[in-house]
LOPA-128821 format. One record per residue (C-alpha): residue number from 1; chain; x, y, z. Coordinates in steps of 0.05 Angstrom, whole numbers, plus 5000, padded with zeros to 4 digits. Layout:
<rs>
   num   cadena   east   north     up
   NUM        A      X       Y      Z
...
</rs>
This chain:
<rs>
   num   cadena   east   north     up
     1        A   5000    5000   5000
     2        A   5057    5048   5017
     3        A   5091    5033   4951
     4        A   5026    5046   4913
     5        A   5016    5113   4948
     6        A   5088    5132   4933
     7        A   5080    5114   4859
     8        A   5016    5156   4856
     9        A   5051    5216   4886
    10        A   5111    5215   4840
    11        A   5080    5258   4783
    12        A   5075    5316   4833
    13        A   5150    5316   4844
    14        A   5186    5287   4783
    15        A   5197    5322   4717
    16        A   5178    5294   4648
    17        A   5245    5258   4638
    18        A   5237    5214   4699
    19        A   5163    5202   4685
    20        A   5181    5180   4615
    21        A   5231    5130   4643
    22        A   5177    5104   4689
    23        A   5127    5098   4632
    24        A   5176    5059   4588
    25        A   5194    5015   4648
    26        A   5121    5000   4663
    27        A   5108    4982   4590
    28        A   5169    4937   4590
    29        A   5148    4905   4656
    30        A   5080    4886   4627
    31        A   5113    4852   4568
    32        A   5167    4820   4612
    33        A   5114    4790   4659
    34        A   5081    4758   4599
    35        A   5147    4730   4574
    36        A   5164    4705   4643
    37        A   5099    4666   4646
    38        A   5116    4634   4579
    39        A   5191    4621   4587
    40        A   5200    4620   4663
    41        A   5138    4583   4684
    42        A   5119    4542   4623
    43        A   5191    4532   4600
    44        A   5179    4554   4528
    45        A   5233    4595   4496
    46        A   5208    4653   4454
    47        A   5249    4702   4412
    48        A   5188    4731   4379
    49        A   5163    4777   4434
    50        A   5179    4839   4393
    51        A   5131    4815   4340
    52        A   5072    4813   4388
    53        A   5090    4881   4416
    54        A   5089    4907   4345
    55        A   5020    4875   4333
    56        A   4993    4911   4395
    57        A   5025    4978   4379
    58        A   5008    4980   4305
    59        A   4940    4948   4317
    60        A   4921    5006   4362
    61        A   4948    5058   4314
    62        A   4912    5029   4255
    63        A   4845    5016   4290
    64        A   4842    5084   4323
    65        A   4874    5127   4269
    66        A   4867    5149   4197
    67        A   4876    5113   4151
    68        A   4840    5059   4188
    69        A   4771    5046   4218
    70        A   4778    5105   4265
    71        A   4747    5068   4324
    72        A   4742    5100   4393
    73        A   4812    5095   4424
    74        A   4791    5053   4484
    75        A   4757    5002   4439
    76        A   4817    5004   4392
    77        A   4864    4989   4451
    78        A   4823    4930   4473
    79        A   4819    4903   4403
    80        A   4894    4911   4394
    81        A   4907    4868   4455
    82        A   4858    4816   4428
    83        A   4892    4820   4360
    84        A   4959    4804   4392
    85        A   4927    4746   4428
    86        A   4897    4722   4362
    87        A   4966    4725   4330
    88        A   4992    4683   4388
    89        A   4934    4635   4378
    90        A   4951    4627   4304
    91        A   5022    4608   4324
    92        A   5000    4565   4383
    93        A   4996    4500   4342
    94        A   5070    4507   4329
    95        A   5082    4524   4402
    96        A   5043    4462   4422
    97        A   5086    4416   4379
    98        A   5158    4441   4386
    99        A   5196    4464   4447
   100        A   5263    4489   4471
   101        A   5312    4517   4421
   102        A   5269    4494   4363
   103        A   5211    4537   4388
   104        A   5260    4595   4396
   105        A   5282    4589   4324
   106        A   5210    4584   4301
   107        A   5191    4647   4338
   108        A   5252    4682   4309
   109        A   5218    4676   4242
   110        A   5160    4718   4268
   111        A   5207    4777   4282
   112        A   5237    4777   4211
   113        A   5169    4767   4179
   114        A   5137    4821   4220
   115        A   5193    4871   4207
   116        A   5186    4859   4132
   117        A   5111    4870   4135
   118        A   5119    4934   4176
   119        A   5166    4962   4123
   120        A   5126    4942   4062
   121        A   5053    4952   4083
   122        A   5055    5027   4077
   123        A   4980    5038   4077
   124        A   4974    5006   4146
   125        A   5040    5017   4180
   126        A   5067    5080   4146
   127        A   5129    5043   4121
   128        A   5198    5062   4144
   129        A   5176    5128   4175
   130        A   5121    5096   4216
   131        A   5058    5130   4240
   132        A   5038    5179   4294
   133        A   4997    5151   4351
   134        A   4926    5177   4365
   135        A   4919    5196   4439
   136        A   4876    5152   4483
   137        A   4811    5182   4507
   138        A   4766    5152   4561
   139        A   4699    5187   4575
   140        A   4723    5252   4543
   141        A   4788    5253   4584
   142        A   4849    5253   4538
   143        A   4916    5224   4559
   144        A   4953    5278   4521
   145        A   4968    5352   4522
   146        A   4903    5391   4519
   147        A   4883    5463   4512
   148        A   4866    5488   4564
   149        A   4914    5448   4606
   150        A   4897    5409   4669
   151        A   4925    5431   4736
   152        A   4921    5387   4798
   153        A   4943    5415   4866
   154        A   4982    5469   4831
   155        A   5019    5420   4786
   156        A   5006    5423   4711
   157        A   4986    5355   4685
   158        A   5014    5343   4615
   159        A   5016    5280   4574
   160        A   5069    5245   4617
   161        A   5031    5257   4682
   162        A   4966    5232   4654
   163        A   4998    5171   4621
   164        A   5033    5155   4686
   165        A   4967    5138   4719
   166        A   4944    5099   4659
   167        A   5009    5060   4661
   168        A   5001    5047   4736
   169        A   4931    5020   4725
   170        A   4953    4974   4669
   171        A   5013    4950   4708
   172        A   4970    4936   4770
   173        A   4923    4896   4726
   174        A   4982    4857   4699
   175        A   5011    4846   4768
   176        A   4948    4817   4799
   177        A   4926    4776   4740
   178        A   4995    4745   4731
   179        A   5002    4729   4805
   180        A   4932    4699   4804
   181        A   4952    4654   4746
   182        A   5017    4633   4780
   183        A   4984    4617   4847
   184        A   4925    4581   4817
   185        A   4916    4515   4782
   186        A   4942    4541   4714
   187        A   5007    4563   4746
   188        A   5017    4495   4780
   189        A   5001    4459   4715
   190        A   5050    4503   4676
   191        A   5104    4491   4728
   192        A   5093    4416   4724
   193        A   5096    4421   4649
   194        A   5163    4457   4653
   195        A   5193    4406   4700
   196        A   5169    4343   4664
   197        A   5119    4336   4608
   198        A   5112    4262   4622
   199        A   5097    4272   4695
   200        A   5048    4329   4679
   201        A   5013    4286   4628
   202        A   5007    4229   4679
   203        A   4976    4278   4728
   204        A   4923    4296   4678
   205        A   4951    4361   4650
   206        A   4933    4370   4576
   207        A   5003    4386   4552
   208        A   4989    4416   4483
   209        A   4929    4457   4507
   210        A   4967    4488   4565
   211        A   5028    4504   4522
   212        A   4984    4537   4470
   213        A   4946    4576   4524
   214        A   5011    4601   4554
   215        A   5031    4627   4486
   216        A   4965    4664   4476
   217        A   4966    4695   4546
   218        A   5038    4717   4537
   219        A   5021    4748   4469
   220        A   4964    4788   4500
   221        A   5010    4816   4554
   222        A   5058    4835   4498
   223        A   5002    4868   4459
   224        A   4982    4909   4521
   225        A   5055    4930   4529
   226        A   5056    4950   4456
   227        A   4995    4995   4464
   228        A   5025    5030   4525
   229        A   5092    5036   4490
   230        A   5059    5068   4429
   231        A   5022    5118   4473
   232        A   5086    5135   4509
   233        A   5128    5144   4446
   234        A   5071    5178   4407
   235        A   5101    5150   4344
   236        A   5115    5078   4322
   237        A   5170    5059   4273
   238        A   5188    4989   4248
   239        A   5261    4991   4270
   240        A   5242    4993   4343
   241        A   5209    4924   4339
   242        A   5271    4886   4318
   243        A   5307    4825   4343
   244        A   5345    4868   4393
   245        A   5280    4883   4429
   246        A   5266    4808   4437
   247        A   5336    4799   4465
   248        A   5324    4856   4513
   249        A   5262    4822   4539
   250        A   5299    4757   4549
   251        A   5352    4795   4588
   252        A   5298    4826   4632
   253        A   5270    4759   4655
   254        A   5338    4727   4664
   255        A   5364    4786   4706
   256        A   5300    4790   4746
   257        A   5289    4716   4756
   258        A   5250    4667   4713
   259        A   5178    4653   4732
   260        A   5171    4712   4780
   261        A   5127    4773   4770
   262        A   5168    4817   4817
   263        A   5233    4792   4785
   264        A   5208    4807   4714
   265        A   5189    4877   4738
   266        A   5257    4889   4769
   267        A   5293    4864   4707
   268        A   5249    4908   4662
   269        A   5265    4970   4702
   270        A   5339    4954   4701
   271        A   5344    4941   4626
   272        A   5299    4999   4607
   273        A   5324    5053   4652
   274        A   5399    5039   4646
   275        A   5409    5064   4574
   276        A   5365    5125   4585
   277        A   5403    5145   4648
   278        A   5470    5133   4615
   279        A   5448    5177   4556
   280        A   5428    5233   4603
   281        A   5491    5230   4645
   282        A   5540    5210   4590
   283        A   5582    5273   4598
   284        A   5596    5253   4671
   285        A   5614    5181   4657
   286        A   5684    5157   4639
   287        A   5694    5122   4571
   288        A   5623    5140   4549
   289        A   5613    5190   4492
   290        A   5556    5239   4493
   291        A   5505    5225   4438
   292        A   5524    5258   4372
   293        A   5595    5275   4393
   294        A   5627    5224   4346
   295        A   5693    5221   4385
   296        A   5700    5146   4376
   297        A   5684    5126   4447
   298        A   5629    5079   4467
   299        A   5559    5107   4460
   300        A   5512    5105   4520
   301        A   5466    5054   4488
   302        A   5523    5007   4472
   303        A   5553    5017   4541
   304        A   5486    5000   4573
   305        A   5483    4936   4532
   306        A   5553    4916   4554
   307        A   5534    4929   4626
   308        A   5471    4888   4628
   309        A   5506    4834   4586
   310        A   5558    4831   4642
   311        A   5501    4830   4693
   312        A   5471    4769   4659
   313        A   5537    4732   4663
   314        A   5547    4750   4736
   315        A   5476    4730   4754
   316        A   5480    4664   4717
   317        A   5544    4648   4754
   318        A   5527    4671   4824
   319        A   5451    4679   4828
   320        A   5416    4635   4776
   321        A   5348    4654   4805
   322        A   5360    4727   4789
   323        A   5347    4790   4829
   324        A   5283    4761   4858
   325        A   5320    4701   4887
   326        A   5375    4746   4913
   327        A   5324    4790   4949
   328        A   5289    4729   4978
   329        A   5353    4701   5007
   330        A   5372    4769   5035
   331        A   5305    4774   5071
   332        A   5313    4703   5098
   333        A   5382    4720   5127
   334        A   5356    4784   5159
   335        A   5301    4745   5193
   336        A   5351    4697   5224
   337        A   5376    4746   5276
   338        A   5431    4725   5325
   339        A   5409    4719   5398
   340        A   5409    4787   5434
   341        A   5440    4805   5502
   342        A   5375    4793   5539
   343        A   5369    4724   5509
   344        A   5440    4709   5528
   345        A   5428    4732   5600
   346        A   5365    4691   5604
   347        A   5402    4630   5577
   348        A   5459    4642   5627
   349        A   5409    4649   5684
   350        A   5375    4585   5663
   351        A   5441    4549   5659
   352        A   5461    4575   5728
   353        A   5394    4554   5756
   354        A   5402    4485   5725
   355        A   5471    4479   5754
   356        A   5447    4500   5822
   357        A   5390    4451   5819
   358        A   5438    4397   5799
   359        A   5485    4414   5856
   360        A   5428    4416   5905
   361        A   5403    4350   5881
   362        A   5473    4321   5887
   363        A   5479    4348   5958
   364        A   5411    4321   5976
   365        A   5430    4255   5945
   366        A   5496    4255   5984
   367        A   5461    4271   6048
   368        A   5408    4219   6033
   369        A   5462    4168   6020
   370        A   5494    4187   6086
   371        A   5429    4174   6121
   372        A   5426    4105   6089
   373        A   5492    4086   6124
   374        A   5468    4112   6191
   375        A   5457    4051   6236
</rs>
């Protein structure tokens, strides 16, 4: 509850740069939670997450914009999420038949195919230059800059402040639904499926159906992340939804911890915020060139990729369960407190009392024995 109140209060104190980092992180967290359900809980490797994000983002832009049906933005957002789920459903027969690295290679084809379609279907996607994103409106309230502007408690609420609360609501929805899935029967079935398909099948888990369902649910989370990402960027371009984005999402769930909602969130924040922070503070960092300087040093984006690549290696070596497992072990150690002074005194008192009782018993026994030899 305290964390929720703190997150709600942040737009009153942070400027647009930090709010933008938070928005991108929330969008990434939504997509990472979906991928964690698929790869961490169900044990299915996917390299095609960028494709489903693109379906969600471009689906919203086309359904709500012109050219396109021009639907109400809220309806367009819901349909875009369903469209991403339908795309996952079309691929689910493949996901139900192959697994492991073979499934990863199969999903890789989705990224290349999707990127080609985004570049060539100009009438829908806008081609190389992409398309601008229509703002979301709910009940006449627009999540964008408006004239006249909105002021709350003396703070002007622009697009970032309004989108912040939309992102929080969507992230909360993702958090609770994903935890509900993990703690319920579907989560246990997916975990059994990951550990042993044979054992899961013997226990009555329909293997192909659960594997397909995991792919559809993960695709819907990715579509929702794509919608929020499009609203935050305000423009979608094909190059953003490349293979690198899929690799970033895999890095998020590995760093955070596979199969954990909190871990996927932590990994998403780390991977998303790191390049943005390094870009902003590049002039204060050694060996990192400021963007556009062209002095031959490492750019902030490349430096961020090196850093979280190194983080992946360190985590795989020393904390295979990621940041979530590391935090869990730290909490467990803190709970095992050493005995305090009062406990030691009490223990010493008890020991002394026990010794005295023993001595008294011995004396009594001695005296009793003496009485036995009395004629």
